[in-house]
C-alpha positions, 0 to 999 in steps of 0.5 A, a space after each residue: 310724685 311731686 309734679 303729679 300731685 300738682 298737675 293732675 287736677 289741672 288735667 282733670 279740669 281741662 278734660 271736663 271743661 273742654 270735652 264735658 258735653 262730649 264725654 257726658 256728666 258721669 265721665 266728667 265727674 269720674 275724671 275730675 275726682 280721679 285727678 284730685 284723688 290721685 293727686 292726694 295719693 301722690 301727696 302722701 309719699 311727697 309729704 313723707 319724703 319732704 317733711 318727714 325725711 327732710 328732703 326739701 327740693 325745688 323742681 324747675 318747670 320753665 322760665 316764667 319771666 326774664 327781663 334784665 335783672 328780673 328773673 322768675 322761674 316757674 318752679 315747684 318749691 317743696 319744703 315742709 310748709 308746701 308739703 303740708 299744704 299740698 297734702 291737706 288741699 288735695 285730701 279735703 278737695 278729693 272728699 268734696 269732689 266725691 260729695 259733689 257728685 251726689 249734691 249736684 245730681 240734679 244740676 244741669 251743668 255738672 261738667 262745668 261745676 266739676 271743672 271749676 272745682 278742679 281748677 280751683 284746687 289747681 290754683 291753690 296748689 300753684 299758690 302753695 308750691 310757688 318758688 317766687 312771688 310772681 308764681 304765688 300771685 298767679 295762684 293767688 289770682 287764680 283762686 280769686 277768679 275761680 271763687 268768682 265763677 263758683 260763688 256765682 255758679 248759679 248765675 241765674 240767681 241775682 243774689 249769686 251774681 251780686 255775691 260773686 261780684 262782691 267777693 271779687 271787688 273786695 279781694 281786689 282791694 287786698 290784692 292791690 296791697 299785696 301787689 305793692 308789697 311785691 313791688 316793695 320786695 323787688 325794690 329792696 331785694 332786686 329779686 322775687 325768688 324766695 331763696 334770694 329774699 330770705 337769704 338777704 333778709 338780715 341785710 335789710 333788718 334796719 333799712 329805712 325807706 321814704 314812704 309818702 315823705 316819712 322815713 319808715 322801717 322798710 320791712 315793716 311797711 313791706 310786711 304790712 302791705 303783704 298782710 293787706 293782701 292776706 286780710 282780703 283773701 282770708 276775710 279779716 276784719 274790714 275786708 271780711 264782708 264778702 265771706 258770708 255772701 259767698 254762701 250763695 254758691 253751692 254748698 261744696 263750694 262753701 266747703 272748699 273755699 272755707 276749709 282748705 283753699 282760698 281763705 287759708 291763702 292769707 295765713 299761708 302767705 304770712 307763714 311763708 314770709 316769716 323770714 321777713 315778718 320776724 324782722 318787723 315786730 310792729 307788723 306782727 303786732 298788727 297781724 296779732 291785733 287784727 286776727 284777735 279782733 276778727 276772732 271775737 267780732 265774727 263769733 259775736 255775729 255767729 251767735 244770732 245768724 239763722 242761716 245754717 251756712 252763714 253761721 258756719 261761714 262766720 265761724 270760719 272767719 273767726 277761726 282764721 282770726 285764731 290762725 293770724 294771731 298765732 302767726 302774729 305772736 310768732 307761733 306760725 307752726 301753731 297757726 298752720 297746725 290749726 289751719 290743717 285741723 280746721 280744714 277737716 272739721 270745717 269741711 265736715 261742718 259745711 258738708 254736714 250742713 249740705 246734708 241737712 239742707 238736702 234732707 230738708 228740701 233746701 231749707 237753710 233757716 235753722 228756725 224752721 228745722 228741729 226734731 230731725 236727729 232720728 231721721 238723719 242719724 248719720 248726718 247728726 253724728 258727724 255734725 256732732 263730731 264737727 262741733 266737738 272738734 270746733 269747740 275744742 273738746 278733747 281728744 278731737 283735733 280742735 282741742 290740740 290746735 286751738 288750745 296751743 294757739 291760745 296758750 302761745 298768745 299768753 306765752 308771748 308776754 306782750 300787750 298784744 299777746 295778752 289782748 289776743 289771749 283775752 279775745 281768743 277765750 272770749 271767742 271760744 266761749 261764743 264759738 261753743 255757744 253758737 255751734 251748739 245753738 245751731 245743733 240744738 235748733 237744727 236737730 232737737 226740739 219739736 219740728 218747726 218745718 211744714 209737715 210736707 217737708 218733714 214727710 220727705 226728710 231722709 238721710 243723704 245717699 252714700 256718695 255724700 255720707 262716705 266723704 262725710 265719714 272721711 272728714 270725720 276721721 280727720 276731725 277726730 284724729 288729725 290733732 292727735 297725730 300731728 301735735 308733736 311734729 307740728 308744735 311739740 318737741 319734734 317741731 324743729 326737725 319737722 319744719 326745718 327751714 320752712 318757717 323762721 322763728 327767732 329764739 327771742 320771739 318763740 312763743 311755742 317754746 315758752 309754752 313747752 318750756 315753762 308750762 302754762 298755769 293750770 287755769 291758763 291751760 284749761 280755761 279754753 276747755 272750761 269756756 267751751 263747756 260753759 258755752 255748751 251749757 248756756 246753749 243747752 239752757 237757752 234752747 232746750 231747757 228754756 226755749 222761750 228765753 232767747 225771744 225774751 232776751 231780744 225784747 230786753 236788748 233789741 239794740 244789741 240784737 239788731 247790731 249783731 244781726 246786721 253784722 255790726 253794720 259794716 255793709 251799711 257803712 261801706 255802702 254809705 261811704 264807698 258804694 253810693 259815692 261811687 255811683 254818684 261819681 259814675 253818674 257825674 262822669 257818665 251824665 256830665 262827662 261822657 253824655 254831655 261833653 264827650 258825646 255832646 261835642 263829639 260824635 253826637 255834636 258832629 252828627 247834629 251839626 251835619 244834620 242842621 247844615 244839610 237841612 239849611 242847604 237843602 232849603 235852597 233846593 226849590 226846583 224853580 229855575 229863576 231861584 237857581 238863576 238868581 243864585 248863579 248871578 249872586 255867585 258870579 257877582 261875589 266872585 267878580 267883586 272878590 277878584 277886583 278887590 283882591 286885584 287892586 289890593 
């Protein structure tokens, strides 16, 4: 069961990708859905055996690399963390695969799309079951490659190609840091295998290394390098710019990337490497600060976006910030718990948005929607469930996970923990506001779309609504079911050795033991309800108010609408200078020097020499006789002069 849960999506992708034209669209869809569906079923007994029964194990497949002291096995590491991730990834991916059958029904490349989805799922499964950093990096790069292919799936659209390239390039920046982190770990531990690294972590608790002439704490610099990789893959502040542009891919791609696969890889990496991060409090402080800042930053941008998918994308960016600052205050269990609940309600919101786009004839601007809740009642209902879960309204899943993240930040009793708590509360207010703004503008009020579009608004087919129902169940009950074992009294037995937390840094234990004050515990719920009230007042009671605020605060509005000008800043600093360097080396170096003095120069010299020589070929006998006489005279002169000397 453990091996089957990982390799069945690969088998489905292999068949659909290589034989899709032969077996047809429908067979390709069925095979890939069966692959991930059976993997999801296999992940349930695997979860029960490994996580609930505490039977962690490692299954060796083959030797990956062996050279001298370097040894990396291709093995599946199944502990509680892996089992949780495998079950989440395969379950959510199965529903997205089924949904894709309906959503992509008019596409000409269904086998290719389904093969990419399944390969993307397999790459993520390889990542979360890796037994060493080499295999983890293989899965890490795998999700990067297939995200590029999926974001740019509609390659005839220039915007899709640009978005795919942007995602690929930005992630290469983070991956460079991750590679340096892997090199640093091998330098310190002489191994890339997790078991060896974690067992020896205490021996290097005080080790210092020379880093650019400075003596620095080895595990701190190593963990920071690993976190740079996590920042790129999970779209944290400064390396976040690729995430909203990824919306150019089909909606199922957005759901899969943002819910359970690629963007969660960074959070998983930090949790997996918790035995090292616990010895690097400075690195944990950086993780907390970046995560908290990202949660607030992305939430501010989500408040003014008008594309329904981009609003949800910035919501993903913000929620990932919550997961990271949970890990930063050593509440790794809370971070993974929020990752799991978020996978369900974020996939629900993305696919719900896809159902809205499908109903509105591919319209994505919420300003051109409105008044459709009666026309698509099921989509409306599941979007409400997703919003309630996202904004942390009890008893839906987000209430249990997000509140624990915020409470753990407060219970850390550090300056950076207090900063994360404040940013988390502010982000919760903004999250509620932009989520309900999306809901009110999309479903309520008078229709703002063309009559022709409104006449064709219809509910999605069952092949799309059934997966929405499954995700809605997860959004409603995942938090309630998982609370005790993930972050409650049963967490120690449940997690076992999969996550390491020092007793002096255990912020979840502080929450459970000392119980936060009443205002701390219910402040997230209060600000969520406040955000709902503000959105209702601005977009239902006083719909003219947003436009008036824009005229009063035009600078703030432009600043947020332009996403804090990060794209413009990076374009000015990096892109334009890169083009200038390219022009310099291309025109000045390649064309003028290499080509000018190389192949082009030699060929031009040959042509000129040939023209000079051909000029003496006149066809007159006396010219040739004269040339012969001159030649003989020159030869005789040379012979006499040479002989006398």
